[in-house]
C-alpha positions in Angstrom: 0.2 0.2 0.2 1.4 3.6 -0.9 2.4 5.5 2.0 0.5 8.2 2.9 1.7 11.9 2.5 1.5 14.0 5.1 3.0 17.5 3.2 1.7 17.4 -0.5 2.1 21.2 -1.1 4.2 24.1 0.5 2.1 27.3 0.5 4.3 30.7 1.4 1.8 34.0 2.0 3.9 36.8 0.8 3.1 40.8 1.2 6.2 42.5 -1.0 8.0 42.6 2.4 11.6 41.2 2.6 10.4 40.0 5.9 7.5 37.9 4.3 10.3 36.8 1.7 12.3 35.0 4.5 10.0 32.3 4.3 11.4 31.7 1.2 14.4 29.5 1.6 13.2 27.0 3.8 9.8 26.7 1.3 12.4 25.9 -1.3 14.3 23.4 0.6 11.5 21.6 1.7 9.6 21.6 -1.6 12.8 20.6 -3.2 13.5 17.7 -0.6 9.8 16.6 -0.6 9.4 16.9 -4.1 6.1 18.9 -3.4 4.6 21.8 -5.7 5.4 25.3 -3.8 2.6 27.9 -4.3 3.4 31.6 -3.6 0.1 33.6 -2.5 -0.5 37.4 -2.2 -3.4 38.3 -0.5 -4.6 42.4 -1.7 -7.5 44.4 -0.3 -11.2 43.7 -1.8 -11.2 47.4 -2.8 -7.9 47.4 -4.2 -7.5 48.8 -7.6 -6.8 47.0 -11.0 -3.3 48.7 -11.2 -2.8 47.3 -7.5 -3.7 43.7 -8.5 -1.6 43.5 -12.0 1.3 44.9 -9.5 0.8 42.0 -7.0 0.2 39.3 -9.5 3.6 40.7 -11.2 5.3 40.1 -8.0 4.3 37.5 -7.1 5.3 36.1 -10.9 8.8 38.2 -10.6 9.5 36.1 -7.1 8.5 32.7 -8.4 11.1 32.9 -11.5 13.9 33.9 -9.2 13.3 30.6 -7.4 15.8 27.3 -7.8 12.8 25.6 -7.8 9.4 25.5 -10.2 6.7 27.7 -8.3 3.4 29.1 -8.7 2.0 32.5 -7.9 -1.4 33.1 -7.1 -3.2 36.5 -5.9 -6.5 36.7 -4.1 -9.0 39.4 -2.6 -10.0 40.1 0.9 -8.8 39.6 4.2 -5.2 38.4 4.3 -5.6 35.4 7.4 -9.2 34.3 5.9 -8.1 33.9 2.0 -4.5 32.3 3.4 -6.5 29.6 4.8 -9.0 29.2 2.4 -6.2 28.7 -0.2 -4.1 26.2 2.0 -7.0 24.3 2.2 -7.8 24.6 -1.5 -4.3 22.4 -1.9 -3.3 19.1 -1.7 -2.2 18.4 2.1 -0.8 21.9 2.7 2.0 22.7 4.4 2.4 26.8 5.3 6.0 28.3 5.3 5.3 31.8 6.6 7.0 34.5 9.0 5.9 35.9 12.2 5.1 39.2 10.5 5.6 41.1 7.6 4.9 44.6 6.4 2.2 45.0 9.4 5.1 46.1 11.8 8.9 45.0 13.0 7.3 45.3 16.7 4.5 42.7 16.4 5.1 38.9 17.8 2.3 36.2 16.7 -0.2 37.3 19.4 -2.9 39.1 17.3 -1.3 39.0 13.9 -1.7 37.4 10.6 0.4 34.4 11.3 -1.3 33.7 14.7 -4.7 33.7 12.8 -3.4 31.5 10.3 -2.0 28.8 13.0 -5.4 29.2 15.0 -7.9 28.3 12.3 -5.8 27.0 9.3 -6.3 23.5 10.5 -3.2 22.7 8.6 0.6 22.3 9.8 2.2 25.7 9.7 6.2 26.4 9.1 6.7 29.8 11.3 10.0 31.5 11.1 10.7 34.3 13.6 11.3 37.8 11.5 13.8 39.6 11.4 16.4 36.6 13.1 19.2 35.3 10.4 18.1 31.9 9.4 21.1 30.0 8.3 19.5 27.8 5.8 20.8 24.3 5.7 21.2 22.0 2.3 19.3 19.7 4.0 18.1 18.7 7.6 20.4 17.1 9.9 18.1 17.7 13.0 14.7 17.8 14.1 13.7 19.2 18.0 10.5 17.4 18.7 9.2 18.1 22.6 6.6 15.4 23.4 4.3 15.6 26.9 3.3 11.8 27.4 0.0 12.9 25.4 -1.7 11.5 22.1 -2.1 15.4 20.9 1.7 15.8 21.3 2.8 13.0 19.3 0.7 14.8 16.4 3.7 16.2 15.5 5.5 12.5 14.9 4.2 11.8 11.7 5.4 15.2 10.1 8.8 14.4 11.8 9.1 11.4 10.5 8.2 12.3 7.2 10.7 15.1 6.8 13.5 13.0 8.3 12.8 10.1 5.4 13.0 12.4 3.0 16.3 14.6 4.4 17.9 11.9 6.2 17.6 14.1 9.3 17.8 12.6 12.9 14.7 12.7 15.3 15.6 14.5 18.7 12.6 13.3 21.0 12.7 15.2 24.4 10.5 15.3 27.4 10.8 17.5 30.1 10.0 16.5 33.7 8.2 19.5 35.5 7.9 18.5 39.4 5.0 20.6 40.5 6.0 23.6 42.3 3.7 23.1 45.3 6.1 20.2 46.0 9.0 22.4 45.7 7.2 25.1 48.1 6.2 22.0 50.5 10.1 21.5 50.4 11.2 25.0 51.4 8.7 24.4 54.4 9.6 20.8 55.4 13.2 20.0 54.5 12.5 16.7 55.6 10.1 16.2 52.7 13.0 16.5 50.4 13.7 12.8 49.9 10.1 12.2 49.2 10.1 14.9 46.0 13.2 13.4 45.3 11.7 10.3 44.9 9.0 11.6 43.1 11.0 12.8 40.3 13.3 9.9 40.0 9.6 7.9 39.5 8.8 10.6 36.7 12.1 10.7 35.2 11.9 6.5 35.0 8.1 6.8 33.1 9.6 9.6 31.0 12.3 7.1 29.7 10.3 4.5 29.4 7.3 6.3 27.6 10.3 7.8 25.0 11.8 4.1 24.6 8.5 3.1 23.4 8.2 5.9 20.8 11.7 5.6 19.7 10.7 2.0 18.8 7.7 3.0 16.6 9.6 5.8 15.0 12.9 4.0 14.2 10.6 1.0 12.6 9.6 3.9 9.7 13.4 3.9 9.0 14.0 6.8 10.1 17.2 7.7 13.2 15.7 8.7 16.6 17.5 10.1 20.1 16.0 10.5 23.1 16.4 12.5 26.1 14.6 13.5 29.6 15.5 16.7 31.1 14.1 17.9 34.6 12.9 21.5 35.4 10.5 24.2 33.5 9.6 23.1 30.2 10.3 26.5 28.5 13.5 27.0 30.0 14.8 23.0 29.4 13.5 23.3 25.3 15.3 26.7 25.1 18.6 25.5 26.2 18.4 22.2 24.6 17.7 24.3 21.3 21.0 26.3 21.9 23.0 23.3 22.5 21.7 21.3 19.5 21.3 23.7 17.1 18.5 21.7 15.1 17.2 22.4 12.1 13.5 22.9 12.8 11.7 22.7 16.0 8.4 20.2 15.2 6.1 20.4 18.0 1.8 20.1 18.3 0.3 23.5 19.0 -1.5 22.0 22.2 -0.9 18.8 24.5 -1.8 17.6 27.8 -2.3 21.4 29.0 -5.8 21.1 27.3 -7.5 21.2 24.0 -8.5 25.0 24.5 -4.9 26.4 24.3 -3.3 26.9 21.3 -0.2 29.1 20.5 -1.3 32.1 22.7 0.3 31.6 26.2 1.8 28.0 25.6 5.1 26.6 25.0 5.2 26.8 21.3 4.5 30.4 21.9 7.4 31.1 24.1 9.7 29.2 21.7 8.9 31.4 18.9 9.6 34.2 20.9 12.9 33.6 22.7 14.2 30.7 20.5 15.8 31.2 17.1 15.2 28.0 15.3 12.0 27.7 13.0 9.1 26.0 14.4 6.9 23.5 12.8 3.5 23.6 14.6 1.0 20.7 13.8 -2.4 21.1 14.8 -3.8 17.8 16.7 -6.7 15.9 15.5 -8.6 13.2 17.7 -6.7 10.3 16.5 -3.9 9.1 17.9 -0.8 10.3 16.2 1.4 6.9 16.7 -1.3 4.7 15.6 -1.6 7.0 12.2 2.0 6.8 11.0 
Protein backbone atom coordinates (compact mmCIF):
# COMPACT_ATOMS: atom_id res chain seq x y z
CA UNK A 1 0.00 0.00 0.00
CA UNK A 2 1.32 3.46 -0.91
CA UNK A 3 2.51 5.52 2.04
CA UNK A 4 0.29 8.45 2.90
CA UNK A 5 1.81 11.84 2.15
CA UNK A 6 1.30 14.31 4.97
CA UNK A 7 2.94 17.21 3.15
CA UNK A 8 1.88 17.49 -0.48
CA UNK A 9 2.09 21.24 -1.16
CA UNK A 10 4.15 24.13 0.23
CA UNK A 11 2.24 27.42 0.52
CA UNK A 12 4.09 30.70 1.19
CA UNK A 13 2.05 33.84 1.92
CA UNK A 14 3.82 37.01 0.75
CA UNK A 15 2.91 40.66 1.28
CA UNK A 16 5.60 42.32 -0.79
CA UNK A 17 8.00 42.83 2.12
CA UNK A 18 11.50 41.48 2.59
CA UNK A 19 10.44 40.17 6.00
CA UNK A 20 7.79 37.92 4.48
CA UNK A 21 10.27 36.71 1.87
CA UNK A 22 12.49 35.37 4.65
CA UNK A 23 10.28 32.27 4.54
CA UNK A 24 11.25 31.46 0.96
CA UNK A 25 14.61 29.66 1.50
CA UNK A 26 13.06 27.13 3.88
CA UNK A 27 10.06 26.71 1.59
CA UNK A 28 12.34 26.03 -1.38
CA UNK A 29 14.37 23.53 0.63
CA UNK A 30 11.27 21.59 1.68
CA UNK A 31 9.69 21.69 -1.78
CA UNK A 32 12.91 20.34 -3.26
CA UNK A 33 13.47 17.60 -0.68
CA UNK A 34 9.84 16.49 -0.57
CA UNK A 35 9.40 16.93 -4.35
CA UNK A 36 6.10 18.78 -3.91
CA UNK A 37 4.63 21.91 -5.55
CA UNK A 38 5.49 25.35 -4.21
CA UNK A 39 2.69 27.96 -4.22
CA UNK A 40 3.23 31.67 -3.58
CA UNK A 41 0.20 33.66 -2.43
CA UNK A 42 -0.26 37.43 -2.33
CA UNK A 43 -3.49 38.78 -0.80
CA UNK A 44 -4.63 42.28 -1.73
CA UNK A 45 -7.53 44.28 -0.29
CA UNK A 46 -11.00 43.62 -1.63
CA UNK A 47 -11.24 47.21 -2.88
CA UNK A 48 -7.82 47.24 -4.53
CA UNK A 49 -7.59 48.98 -7.87
CA UNK A 50 -6.97 46.94 -11.03
CA UNK A 51 -3.49 48.47 -11.11
CA UNK A 52 -2.76 47.24 -7.58
CA UNK A 53 -3.98 43.76 -8.48
CA UNK A 54 -1.77 43.71 -11.57
CA UNK A 55 1.20 44.90 -9.51
CA UNK A 56 0.62 42.13 -6.94
CA UNK A 57 0.41 39.48 -9.66
CA UNK A 58 3.58 40.74 -11.30
CA UNK A 59 5.33 40.63 -7.93
CA UNK A 60 4.52 36.98 -7.12
CA UNK A 61 5.33 35.92 -10.67
CA UNK A 62 8.68 37.69 -10.45
CA UNK A 63 9.45 36.05 -7.11
CA UNK A 64 8.54 32.65 -8.55
CA UNK A 65 10.99 33.13 -11.41
CA UNK A 66 13.81 33.92 -8.98
CA UNK A 67 13.52 30.65 -7.03
CA UNK A 68 15.61 27.53 -7.52
CA UNK A 69 12.53 25.34 -7.90
CA UNK A 70 9.39 25.60 -9.97
CA UNK A 71 6.80 27.77 -8.22
CA UNK A 72 3.35 29.11 -9.03
CA UNK A 73 2.19 32.58 -8.02
CA UNK A 74 -1.41 33.37 -7.09
CA UNK A 75 -3.25 36.47 -5.87
CA UNK A 76 -6.45 36.65 -3.84
CA UNK A 77 -8.65 39.54 -2.75
CA UNK A 78 -9.90 39.99 0.82
CA UNK A 79 -8.79 39.49 4.41
CA UNK A 80 -5.19 38.19 4.47
CA UNK A 81 -5.62 35.50 7.14
CA UNK A 82 -8.93 34.27 5.75
CA UNK A 83 -7.66 34.08 2.19
CA UNK A 84 -4.45 32.33 3.24
CA UNK A 85 -6.49 29.74 5.12
CA UNK A 86 -8.95 29.21 2.28
CA UNK A 87 -6.21 28.94 -0.32
CA UNK A 88 -4.19 26.47 1.75
CA UNK A 89 -7.22 24.28 2.35
CA UNK A 90 -7.75 24.06 -1.41
CA UNK A 91 -4.32 22.48 -1.85
CA UNK A 92 -3.32 18.86 -1.46
CA UNK A 93 -1.93 18.18 2.06
CA UNK A 94 -0.60 21.74 2.51
CA UNK A 95 2.17 23.04 4.72
CA UNK A 96 2.13 26.82 5.19
CA UNK A 97 5.57 28.40 5.53
CA UNK A 98 5.55 32.00 6.74
CA UNK A 99 7.27 34.56 8.93
CA UNK A 100 5.71 35.79 12.15
CA UNK A 101 5.03 39.19 10.62
CA UNK A 102 5.75 41.18 7.49
CA UNK A 103 4.49 44.53 6.32
CA UNK A 104 2.33 44.91 9.45
CA UNK A 105 5.22 46.10 11.60
CA UNK A 106 8.49 45.00 13.18
CA UNK A 107 7.23 45.22 16.74
CA UNK A 108 4.39 42.73 16.48
CA UNK A 109 4.89 39.13 17.50
CA UNK A 110 2.52 36.31 16.79
CA UNK A 111 -0.21 37.60 19.14
CA UNK A 112 -2.94 39.29 17.12
CA UNK A 113 -1.09 38.89 13.83
CA UNK A 114 -2.00 37.22 10.56
CA UNK A 115 0.35 34.37 11.49
CA UNK A 116 -1.52 33.80 14.75
CA UNK A 117 -4.88 33.65 12.99
CA UNK A 118 -3.50 31.22 10.42
CA UNK A 119 -2.08 28.91 13.10
CA UNK A 120 -5.33 29.00 15.06
CA UNK A 121 -7.78 28.46 12.24
CA UNK A 122 -6.09 26.86 9.22
CA UNK A 123 -6.23 23.32 10.56
CA UNK A 124 -3.01 22.52 8.66
CA UNK A 125 0.64 22.52 9.78
CA UNK A 126 2.36 25.90 9.77
CA UNK A 127 6.12 26.47 9.72
CA UNK A 128 6.87 29.80 11.39
CA UNK A 129 10.12 31.72 11.18
CA UNK A 130 10.84 34.64 13.48
CA UNK A 131 10.97 37.82 11.43
CA UNK A 132 14.21 39.72 11.72
CA UNK A 133 16.21 36.65 12.80
CA UNK A 134 18.87 35.43 10.40
CA UNK A 135 18.13 31.80 9.59
CA UNK A 136 21.07 29.92 8.08
CA UNK A 137 19.22 27.61 5.73
CA UNK A 138 21.09 24.28 5.35
CA UNK A 139 21.33 22.24 2.16
CA UNK A 140 19.25 19.62 3.93
CA UNK A 141 17.75 19.02 7.35
CA UNK A 142 20.13 17.28 9.74
CA UNK A 143 18.22 17.40 13.06
CA UNK A 144 14.60 17.86 14.11
CA UNK A 145 13.80 18.56 17.76
CA UNK A 146 10.42 17.13 18.83
CA UNK A 147 9.18 17.98 22.35
CA UNK A 148 6.62 15.55 23.78
CA UNK A 149 4.67 15.55 27.05
CA UNK A 150 3.36 11.99 27.04
CA UNK A 151 0.00 12.82 25.47
CA UNK A 152 -1.40 11.59 22.16
CA UNK A 153 -2.12 15.21 21.28
CA UNK A 154 1.57 16.14 21.45
CA UNK A 155 2.43 13.04 19.40
CA UNK A 156 0.57 14.59 16.44
CA UNK A 157 3.89 16.22 15.53
CA UNK A 158 5.70 12.91 15.11
CA UNK A 159 4.34 11.81 11.70
CA UNK A 160 5.40 15.12 10.17
CA UNK A 161 8.85 14.85 11.71
CA UNK A 162 9.12 11.29 10.38
CA UNK A 163 8.16 12.37 6.87
CA UNK A 164 10.71 15.19 6.87
CA UNK A 165 13.42 12.90 8.27
CA UNK A 166 12.67 10.20 5.72
CA UNK A 167 13.17 12.65 2.84
CA UNK A 168 16.18 14.52 4.22
CA UNK A 169 18.08 11.99 6.32
CA UNK A 170 17.62 14.10 9.44
CA UNK A 171 17.88 12.68 12.94
CA UNK A 172 14.81 13.11 15.15
CA UNK A 173 15.72 14.18 18.68
CA UNK A 174 12.74 13.51 20.93
CA UNK A 175 12.74 15.20 24.32
CA UNK A 176 10.44 15.09 27.32
CA UNK A 177 10.82 17.57 30.16
CA UNK A 178 9.89 16.36 33.64
CA UNK A 179 8.36 19.26 35.55
CA UNK A 180 7.97 18.45 39.26
CA UNK A 181 4.96 20.46 40.49
CA UNK A 182 5.89 23.82 42.02
CA UNK A 183 3.78 23.16 45.07
CA UNK A 184 6.04 20.28 46.03
CA UNK A 185 9.05 22.57 45.92
CA UNK A 186 7.19 25.02 48.13
CA UNK A 187 6.50 22.22 50.58
CA UNK A 188 10.17 21.34 50.52
CA UNK A 189 11.08 24.92 51.52
CA UNK A 190 8.67 24.73 54.46
CA UNK A 191 9.54 21.18 55.48
CA UNK A 192 13.08 20.18 54.50
CA UNK A 193 12.41 16.60 55.62
CA UNK A 194 10.18 16.17 52.57
CA UNK A 195 13.17 16.46 50.24
CA UNK A 196 13.50 12.69 50.06
CA UNK A 197 9.90 12.40 48.94
CA UNK A 198 10.42 15.04 46.27
CA UNK A 199 13.60 13.37 45.04
CA UNK A 200 11.84 10.01 44.84
CA UNK A 201 8.95 11.60 42.93
CA UNK A 202 11.35 13.17 40.44
CA UNK A 203 13.16 9.85 39.98
CA UNK A 204 9.86 8.10 39.32
CA UNK A 205 8.79 10.76 36.82
CA UNK A 206 12.12 10.54 35.01
CA UNK A 207 11.88 6.75 34.85
CA UNK A 208 8.35 6.93 33.47
CA UNK A 209 9.46 9.51 30.91
CA UNK A 210 12.39 7.36 29.81
CA UNK A 211 10.13 4.32 29.39
CA UNK A 212 7.69 6.40 27.37
CA UNK A 213 10.37 7.77 25.07
CA UNK A 214 11.80 4.27 24.56
CA UNK A 215 8.38 3.15 23.32
CA UNK A 216 8.08 6.20 21.04
CA UNK A 217 11.58 5.69 19.64
CA UNK A 218 10.91 2.05 18.80
CA UNK A 219 7.84 2.97 16.80
CA UNK A 220 9.61 5.79 14.99
CA UNK A 221 12.69 3.69 14.20
CA UNK A 222 10.44 1.06 12.66
CA UNK A 223 9.76 3.63 9.95
CA UNK A 224 13.42 3.79 8.97
CA UNK A 225 14.59 7.02 10.57
CA UNK A 226 17.27 7.71 13.18
CA UNK A 227 15.97 8.71 16.62
CA UNK A 228 17.63 10.04 19.76
CA UNK A 229 15.83 10.49 23.07
CA UNK A 230 16.47 12.68 26.08
CA UNK A 231 14.71 13.35 29.38
CA UNK A 232 15.33 16.66 31.14
CA UNK A 233 14.11 17.98 34.48
CA UNK A 234 12.98 21.54 35.06
CA UNK A 235 10.70 24.15 33.56
CA UNK A 236 9.69 23.09 30.04
CA UNK A 237 10.37 26.40 28.28
CA UNK A 238 13.75 26.97 29.93
CA UNK A 239 14.88 23.40 29.30
CA UNK A 240 13.76 23.42 25.66
CA UNK A 241 15.43 26.76 24.98
CA UNK A 242 18.66 25.48 26.51
CA UNK A 243 18.48 22.31 24.45
CA UNK A 244 17.75 24.35 21.33
CA UNK A 245 20.87 26.43 21.93
CA UNK A 246 22.94 23.32 22.62
CA UNK A 247 21.80 21.15 19.70
CA UNK A 248 21.06 23.87 17.13
CA UNK A 249 18.40 21.79 15.35
CA UNK A 250 17.18 22.87 11.93
CA UNK A 251 13.55 22.72 13.01
CA UNK A 252 11.52 22.32 16.17
CA UNK A 253 8.45 20.23 15.34
CA UNK A 254 5.66 20.26 17.91
CA UNK A 255 1.91 20.19 18.39
CA UNK A 256 0.10 23.44 19.10
CA UNK A 257 -1.17 21.91 22.33
CA UNK A 258 -0.83 18.77 24.36
CA UNK A 259 -1.42 17.83 27.95
CA UNK A 260 -2.38 21.41 28.89
CA UNK A 261 -5.78 21.10 27.23
CA UNK A 262 -7.68 21.34 23.97
CA UNK A 263 -8.68 24.95 24.41
CA UNK A 264 -5.12 26.30 24.43
CA UNK A 265 -3.36 26.87 21.15
CA UNK A 266 -0.29 29.01 20.60
CA UNK A 267 -0.99 31.98 22.82
CA UNK A 268 0.48 31.60 26.30
CA UNK A 269 1.83 28.14 25.51
CA UNK A 270 5.27 26.60 25.37
CA UNK A 271 5.16 26.96 21.58
CA UNK A 272 4.62 30.71 21.79
CA UNK A 273 7.51 31.11 24.22
CA UNK A 274 9.80 29.08 21.97
CA UNK A 275 8.83 31.23 19.02
CA UNK A 276 9.33 34.46 20.92
CA UNK A 277 12.57 33.57 22.72
CA UNK A 278 14.18 30.96 20.49
CA UNK A 279 15.84 31.28 17.10
CA UNK A 280 15.00 27.97 15.42
CA UNK A 281 12.09 27.79 12.94
CA UNK A 282 9.03 26.19 14.53
CA UNK A 283 6.77 23.73 12.71
CA UNK A 284 3.41 23.70 14.49
CA UNK A 285 0.98 20.84 14.00
CA UNK A 286 -2.61 21.10 15.17
CA UNK A 287 -3.67 17.73 16.63
CA UNK A 288 -6.71 15.86 15.42
CA UNK A 289 -8.73 13.43 17.52
CA UNK A 290 -6.79 10.36 16.38
CA UNK A 291 -3.65 9.19 18.22
CA UNK A 292 -0.68 10.22 16.12
CA UNK A 293 1.51 7.14 16.60
CA UNK A 294 -1.16 4.76 15.37
CA UNK A 295 -1.52 6.88 12.22
CA UNK A 296 2.16 6.91 11.35
